[in-house]
N, C-alpha and C positions, 0 to 999 in steps of 0.2 A: 773206613770203608774198604772192604776186601776186593770187590769186583765191580767194575763199570762195564756195562754192555752197550756198545754203540751200534745202532742200526741205521743205515742210510737208505732212504726211500726216494724213488722217482716214479710216481704214478702207480704205487703198489700198496695203497692203504688197506686193501683187503688182505693181502699177504701179511702185512705188518700186524694186523689184528690177531691173526692166528699164530704168528710167530711169538708175539708177546704172551699169548695165552699159554703156550707150551712152556715158556720160561717161568711164568708164575706158578705153573703146576709142578715145577721141578722140586726135587727134595733138596733144598738149599738150607744149610744150617749156618750160613755166614751172611754178613751184610752185603747188599748189592744195590745197584741202581741201574735203571734202563734209560738211555738217552736216545731218542729218535731224531734224526736230522732229515728234514724234508728238503729235497733239492728243487724247490720251485715247481712242485707238481701241479698245484691248483686243482687238486682233486678232493677238496673238503676233508683233508686228513685232520685238520685242527678240530673240526666238529666231531669226527669219529673218536679221536683221542680223548677229547673232553668228556664224551659220553661214556666211553668204555674204560679208559685208563688215565684218569685225571692225575694220578700220582706219578705218571711217567713224564719225564722232562722232554719237551718238544722244542726243537730249534728249527725255525723256519728260515730257509735261505730264499732270497728274492729271485735267485736264478739257479739253474743247474750247474753246479761247480764241478761235477764229476765225482768219481768214487773216492779218490785220494783226498781231495780238498774237502769233500763232505765229511769223511771220517775225521779229518783233522779238526773240523769245527766241534765235533763231539768229544774228541780226545782232550782238547783244550779245556773243556768244561768238566771233564771227568775227575772224580775224587778217589777212585779206587786204586789199590796197590797193584792190581792187575787189570788190563784192558782187553776185553773181548770184542773184536770187530766181527760183526755178523751180518750177512745179507738178509733181507726180509723174506727170502724164500727158504730159510733154514727153519726146521722144526726139531727141537731137542727132545730127547727122552728124559725121563725123570732123573736119571743119574748122570746124564752127559756132562753137565757143567761141574758137578761135584767131583767127578773123576778127573776132569782136566785140571782143576785147582789142586787137588790132592797130588797129582802127578808132578806138576810144575814146582810145587813146594819142596819136593824131594830132590830136585835137580837145579842147583843154583847156576849151572852153566848153560841153561836153556834160555835162548833169546826169543824163541817163538815156538809154540806147539799148536798142532791142529789135530782134530779128531778124524776118524775114518768117515768119509762122506758116502751116503747110500742113496740110491734112487728110491722112490716110493715103494717099489716092489722088492726092496732090500738088496738089489744087485749093487755091485761096487761101482763107484765113480773113481776114475784115475785123477787124483788131485795133488800128488807129490811128484816132483820131476827132477831130472838131471838138468844141468845148465844147457841153455840153447847153443847150438851152432848157428852161424849166420843164416844159413838157408833153412833152418828148422821150420819157421812159420810158413815159408813158401811150400815146403812139402806137405804141411798140414792143411793148407788152404787151397791147393791146386791139384791137378791130375798127376803132378810129379810124385805125389805120395803113393801112387799106385804102382810105380816101378820098384824093383827090388831095392835099389839104393835108397829110395825115399822111405820104403817100409822099414828098412833097417834103422834109419835115423829116427823115425817116429817111435819105433819100439824102444830104442835107447832112451829117447827123451821121456817117454811115458813110463819108464821103468817096468816094462812088460815082463822082465825076468824076475821081478820081485812079486811075491804072492800077496802083498798088502795085508796080510793077516798078522804081521808082527811089527813091532815098534822099531824105528831106526832113524838115524840122522840122514837128512836129504839136503840137496842144494837149495831147493825152494818149494813152496807150497802155495796152492791156490788160496787167495785171500777171502774166500767165502765165509770162513769161520776160523779165526785164528786168535790165540791168546798170547799176549805179550806183557811182560812185567813193565810197569810204568817207568821204572828206572832205566830200562833198555831204551824205551822211546826217548827218555831224557838224554841218553848218551848218544844214540845214533841219529836222532831226529825223527820227525813224523814222516808221513807219506810225501813223496816228491810230487808237488802239484802240477808239474809239467806234464804228467801222465794223466790225461782226463779220464781214461778208462783203459784197462789192460796194462800190464807191466809195472803198475804201481806196487803190486805184491812181490813181483820178481825183484824189483829194485830194493825194496825194504829187506827182503831176505838176504840179498847180497851184502848190504851194509851191515846187517846183523852178523853175518858170518865173518866179514872182514874185521869186525870189532872183537872177535874171539868167542862169540857165543854160538850155540847150536840151533839149527832149525830142525825140529823133531816132528815126525809123523807118528802120532800116537794111536795105535790100533785098538787100545783098550777103551776108548770112548767113541761113540758113534752118534751121528745125527742124520736126519733126512734132509736132502737138498733137492728142491724142485727145479733143478737146473735144465734149461733148454739152450743148447749151444746155438747162438745166433750169428756168429761171425764167420762161419765156415762157408764152403762153397767152391766153385770153380773160379777161373781167372776173371770171368765177367762180374763176379761178386764185388771185386775191387771198385767197380764203377756203379753197381746197382744197390749195394748193401752198405748203409752208413756205418754199421758196427764193424764190418770188415775193413772199411777205410780207416776207422778209428784205431782198429787193432794194428794195421800196417803202419800207421803214423806213429803209434806208441812204440812199436818195434824199432823203427828208424831212430826215434828219440833215445831209446835205450842204448842202441849201438853207438850213437853219437856221444852219449855220456860215458860209456864204459869201454868202448872199442871192442874189437874182435878178440876176446880172451876168455 
């Protein structure tokens, strides 16, 4: 098996249906499997999958385990030489997956590669980053980001000086759509399940880099990402927005694990 595609869903059965449709319509000339992990959605995803995609493997979790743990359930069942972790709000073009596989095969030093992510109107999403400073999330989530010092840090973090039209090695990449060789997962470990959501991708990229591999942003392949940022906002969002609180908690767990470096 060449490729295993892991898609974790939580109350996104409609998006899953369309995501899988674009995969199956891709120009793939190699063996692949699709594994959907449902994180306790209770949204009748089993009926939808049976009706539309009975050949796709469905793993039903009795509860919402989070992104990292959900992906780990799928990875443990995967048979592919390469593992593609993909969000259900990703739509691929016919050549997206083929380009990713062809690229990674030419570069044995790659530990993780990700395509260029686009909004539905084909505008760019910033999905590759430099390493966080301790206050980076604070600047991004509060009014401090409007000051000159906050803007400078956000621009550095988002790599605003990079045109994103070329391929390059980066510190870390958003985990919405990433391709990892199975042997790299075997060496560095799966997603750290202490991170329920957010920073599980940052942590994985850091471990991959420490193991001597490269995290590559590959501009030669593109996908559509129906991303809506839900964890942003002002200071009060820490109290009123559950996703903001989850993000902040993951940030603190990350710094506890790695320290300020």
